[in-house]
Structure formats: C-alpha cells, structure tokens
C-alpha positions in Angstrom: 0.0 0.0 0.0 1.4 3.4 -1.0 1.1 6.1 1.6 1.1 9.9 0.8 4.2 11.8 1.7 4.3 13.4 5.2 2.9 16.8 5.2 5.1 19.8 6.0 4.3 23.5 6.2 6.0 25.4 3.3 8.9 27.3 4.7 10.2 28.9 1.6 9.0 29.7 -1.9 11.5 27.2 -3.4 9.9 24.3 -1.6 6.4 25.5 -2.5 7.4 25.8 -6.1 9.1 22.4 -6.2 6.0 20.6 -4.8 3.5 22.5 -7.0 5.8 21.7 -10.0 4.3 18.2 -9.8 1.1 19.5 -11.1 1.2 19.5 -14.9 -0.4 22.3 -16.9 -1.0 23.5 -20.3 0.7 26.7 -21.5 -1.0 29.8 -22.8 -0.2 33.3 -23.9 -2.5 36.0 -22.6 -2.6 38.9 -25.1 -4.3 42.3 -25.6 -3.9 45.6 -27.3 -2.5 48.3 -25.1 -5.2 51.0 -25.0 -2.6 53.8 -24.5 -0.2 52.8 -27.4 -2.3 50.6 -29.7 0.5 48.0 -29.6 0.0 44.3 -28.8 1.1 43.1 -25.4 1.2 39.6 -23.8 2.7 37.2 -21.4 3.1 33.5 -20.9 0.6 32.0 -18.4 0.3 28.5 -17.0 -2.3 29.3 -14.4 -5.3 29.3 -16.8 -8.5 27.4 -16.1 -12.1 27.2 -17.2 -14.4 28.6 -14.5 -18.1 28.5 -15.5 -20.3 27.2 -18.3 -23.2 29.4 -17.6 -22.2 32.2 -18.0 -19.1 31.2 -20.0 -16.2 32.3 -17.8 -12.4 31.5 -17.6 -9.8 32.6 -15.1 -6.0 33.1 -14.9 -3.7 34.4 -12.3 -0.9 37.0 -12.8 1.9 38.2 -10.5 1.2 41.7 -9.1 4.7 42.6 -10.2 3.9 42.0 -13.9 4.6 45.1 -16.0 2.4 43.7 -18.8 -0.8 43.0 -16.7 -1.7 46.7 -16.1 -1.6 47.3 -19.8 -3.9 44.3 -20.4 -6.2 45.3 -17.6 -6.6 48.8 -19.1 -7.5 47.2 -22.4 -10.5 45.6 -20.6 -10.1 42.5 -22.8 -7.7 39.7 -23.6 -7.3 36.6 -25.7 -6.1 33.3 -24.3 -3.8 31.6 -26.9 -3.5 27.9 -26.1 0.0 26.9 -27.3 0.6 23.7 -29.2 3.5 21.2 -28.8 6.4 22.7 -30.7 5.7 26.3 -29.7 8.3 26.3 -26.9 10.2 29.2 -28.5 7.0 31.3 -28.6 6.3 30.4 -24.9 9.8 31.4 -23.9 9.7 34.7 -25.8 6.5 35.8 -24.1 7.9 34.8 -20.7 10.7 37.4 -21.0 10.5 41.0 -19.7 11.9 44.1 -21.4 11.7 42.8 -25.0 9.3 43.3 -27.9 7.5 40.0 -27.5 5.6 40.5 -30.7 8.7 41.0 -32.9 8.4 38.5 -35.7 5.2 37.0 -34.3 2.3 36.6 -36.7 -1.1 37.5 -35.3 -4.5 38.9 -36.2 -7.2 40.7 -34.2 -9.7 38.4 -32.6 -13.2 39.3 -33.9 -14.8 39.9 -30.5 -12.3 42.2 -28.8 -9.5 42.9 -31.2 -7.0 41.2 -28.9 -4.1 39.4 -30.6 -4.8 35.9 -31.8 -1.5 34.3 -32.4 -0.9 32.2 -35.6 -0.5 28.5 -35.1 -2.1 28.2 -31.7 -4.1 25.1 -30.8 -7.1 27.0 -29.6 -8.1 30.5 -28.5 -10.5 32.1 -26.1 -11.4 35.8 -26.6 -12.7 37.5 -23.4 -13.7 40.7 -21.7 -12.5 41.2 -18.2 -15.4 40.4 -15.8 -13.6 40.8 -12.5 -10.2 41.0 -10.8 -9.6 39.7 -7.3 -6.6 39.9 -5.0 -4.8 36.6 -4.4 -1.7 37.0 -2.3 1.2 38.1 -4.5 -1.0 37.5 -7.6 -4.3 38.8 -9.0 -7.1 36.4 -10.0 -8.6 37.6 -13.3 -12.0 36.4 -14.5 -12.9 36.8 -18.2 -16.3 36.5 -19.9 -15.9 34.5 -23.1 -16.9 36.5 -26.2 -15.7 34.0 -28.9 -13.5 30.9 -29.0 -12.3 28.2 -31.4 -10.6 24.9 -30.9 -8.8 22.1 -32.6 -11.7 20.7 -34.6 -9.8 18.1 -36.8 -6.5 19.4 -35.4 -4.4 16.4 -34.3 -1.6 18.4 -32.7 -0.9 18.0 -29.0 -0.9 20.8 -26.5 2.3 22.3 -25.0 2.5 20.9 -21.5 4.7 21.9 -18.6 5.6 19.6 -15.7 8.5 19.3 -13.4 10.2 22.5 -14.7 10.3 21.3 -18.3 8.1 20.9 -21.4 6.6 17.4 -21.8 4.6 15.4 -24.3 1.6 13.2 -23.8 2.4 9.5 -23.7 0.0 7.2 -25.4 -1.5 4.6 -23.0 -3.5 1.5 -23.7 -7.2 1.7 -22.6 -8.0 -0.2 -19.4 -9.5 -3.7 -20.2 
C-alpha cells in the first residue's frame, strides 16, 4: 500500500514551487492591445482554467509585479492563446521581460475584442475582463468569453509543462 508523503508547512518559496511543480499544466499566452499605445502586449501564463459554463467564464492568475498585466487590464479584454506542442520558442519569448515580445510573431485581431490571436495556436478564447480579485502576490482575473475556437480536426498535442520542463503526452492503452 502506498502512503502519501508526510505533510510539511511550506517554509520557503523554493519548496512551495518544487512541490507544485508536480502538477502538470498547459501553457497559454494572454494577449491584448495596449489602449494607450495601440501596440500588442502579452505574457506566458500556465495558471489558466475554465471557471463556468453558464455564463461562460475563464480565469487566470498573474503576478502583481507584472509590467504587462496593467496594460492588459486597461484594455479591458484579452485573448487566451493555447499553445501547441512545438511552440516552446513562442512560450519562452512571451515569458521574457523588457523585450518586444511580438517581434516576428504573426497575429490577427480576434473578432470579438481585437485582442491578438497568435498564428498557429491550438485553440483561442477571446474575453472581456469580468472581475479581478486579490490573491496573495497575484491577481485572479476572470474573463467572460466572447468567442472561441478549438482544434476541430487538429491532431496536434498541447504544449505541456511539468517538473520545470516541457513534456509530451504519452499514449497509454485503454483499461481492459
């Protein structure tokens, strides 16, 4: 019989991060058009989730120290770009600070909000900001879905992150 590990109270952020790194996640890019400059902005985000079917809501969290988030918040809208396996370079470029993240990146305005829809993504969800709540050193952002499209007929896999590295899905045989 396998017993769960002994519980400990997290004493530092490194331990907290290491333990939570055992939860796999998909990878997205949250994007918008900066209302002040008219330029596209965005950041890599792993903390994205569906929230409600009725009304259709999604959520993500963002560090309060983010320099991109205030520009997205002022836009009032965002597009969640779900990255496909093979888009690691795109993921890394949107994770950097202080660079033009859209340099050489092909995109078009999403029909609902005009937020950047990145070329080649597996799926996208275009949203208006519904609410923002405090969450420790992060903000919890809730978006009301305006439009979305997914991988109908697309056989690519999602970009997955687990244990501090990108991973691929492993095929498993169905249970008998």
